[in-house]
N, C-alpha and C positions, 0 to 999 in steps of 0.2 A: 504494500500500500504506499502510495506517495504522500509526502508531506505537503505537496503542492495543491492547493484548493483554488480552483478558478473563480469561485464565488467572492472570494476576498481580494482578488487582483484588481488594481486600479487600471483601467484601459488607458493606454497611451494615446495621446493625440498627435496628429502628423506634424504640427508645427513646433518648433523648439521655443523655449522661454526666451523672450527678448532681452531680459536682464542677464541671464547667466549661460544660455544655451543648452540646458538640460531639457529632457522631454517634458511636455506639459501632460498632466493627467486630469481626468474628470474626477471632481470631488463633490461632496454633497454638504450643504450647509442649511441654516434656518430659512434662507431665502430660495433654496432649491440648488440644482446642480450648477457647478461653475468650473472653469479650468484653473488649475493651480500648478505651480512648478513642482516637480518631483523631488527637488532638493530642499523643500521646505523643512525646517525653519531657517536654513541658511539663506534662502531666497524666498521673498514674500510676494512674488508676483501672482496676481489674481486677474482673471478675465471672465465676465459673465458669458453664459452660454445663450441666454436669451436677452436681447436688448429690450429695454422698456421705453422706447422712444415714444414721444408724444405725437400723435397724429392729429392733424387739423381736420375737424369734422365740418366746420362751417366758420367763415369770417364774418364778423359782425361789423360791417362797414360803417354803421351809424353809431357805434360805441367806441369812442376813442379811449386809449389807455390814459389813466390819470397821471401817469409818470412820464410818458414820452410822446403822447398824442397819436401813436400808431393804432391801427385798428386792433380791437380785441378779437379773439377767436374762441369758439367751442372747440375743446380739444379732448381726445381720449388718451389717458395715461395709465400708469401702473396701477392706480387706485380708482380708476372709473373716469367719468366725465367731470370736466372743470373748465373754467373760463380763464384764459391767460393772454398775455400780450403776444402779438404776431412777431415781434422783434427779438423773441427769446433766442439765443442766450444773452444778447446784448442788454435786454430789459428783463427783469426777473418778476415783473408784476403778475399776481395771480389773485382773482377774486375769491376771497375766503368766505366760505359759507358761514353766515353769522349763525351762531347757535340760535335756535328758535327762541322766541322771547321767554324769558324766565317764567315758569309757572308761578302761581301763587302758593305752591306747596313748599313749605320750608324743609330744608334737609333734616332728616331725623337724627343723623349722626352728629354733625357739627352744630346744628341749630343756628348757624349764621348765613348759610348759602341758601339758594333756591334750586329746586330740581329743574333740569333743563333737557329737553329732547335732543338727542344727538344721533349721528349716524357713524357707525364703525367703518373701518376700511373695507370690510366685506359687504357693505350695504345694509347691514342689520340696524334697526333702531333700538336705542336704549336711553335711559334717563340716568343722568348723573349730576352731582353737585356742581354749581357753577364756580365753586371755589377750588376745583381740581388745579394743581396737584396737592394743595394743602388738605383737602378732604377728598377720599377716594370712594365715597359712597356711590353705588350705581345699582340700578335694577333693570331687568330686560323687559318687564311688562309695565303697562301704563299705571303710574301711580294715582291713587285716589285719596282724598282727604277721608280721614276716618281713624277710628281707634279699634285695634284688635280686641274682640270680646273675650279672648282667652288670656292674653298676656299683656294687654293694654299698650302695645307698640303703637306709635302714633301715625302709622302709615299703612294703607292697604294697597294691594295690586289688583287691576282688573285683568282677569284672564278670561278665556272663552267660556269656562264653566262656572264663572262667578268671582266673587271677591275673596282674596286671600291675604293673610298677614304677610307684611314685607319682612319681618324679622327672620334672620337665617335660622334661628333655633326653633321657630314656632311654625310658620308658613301653613297654618291651618285654614281651611275654607270657613269663611264666616257664615253664620246661619242667615238665611233669608229673612228680611224684615216682614213682619205681618203687616198687611196693609189694607 
């Protein structure tokens, strides 16, 4: 039986490392596969396998960039659609989606901020404290004013099947109100 296991071999890439000339190999990281130098850590050359270039979907001729007056464009990038300047990389202006107006629901953790609807980089909606990163409270379901009838936590979550306690230790379904 051979000590050679092909499953653990790193495949070599045809091009040599531009820094040291050693072969490049395909490696895997938290952002996916990439090319890296086979002599790592002596050489730290990296090259992404997939480019995340922004592609222009539509130029907004009537919307000038507030920084350079060039037209803005709707673009598709690594994390989805966004609006940015057509003069990128000379101008780095990007329209940042304003967090939706703060709700009137106070953060139950810090009791100083308000819960705000946000969008994750994967397109999922969540609600978090507008004092982030000082307060890291967040929930994935729509928050509702109310108090848990079991643990008295001051926030409920609206789910498809009813209202639930937002406390991590409780999360009990609230009894329907007689009406």
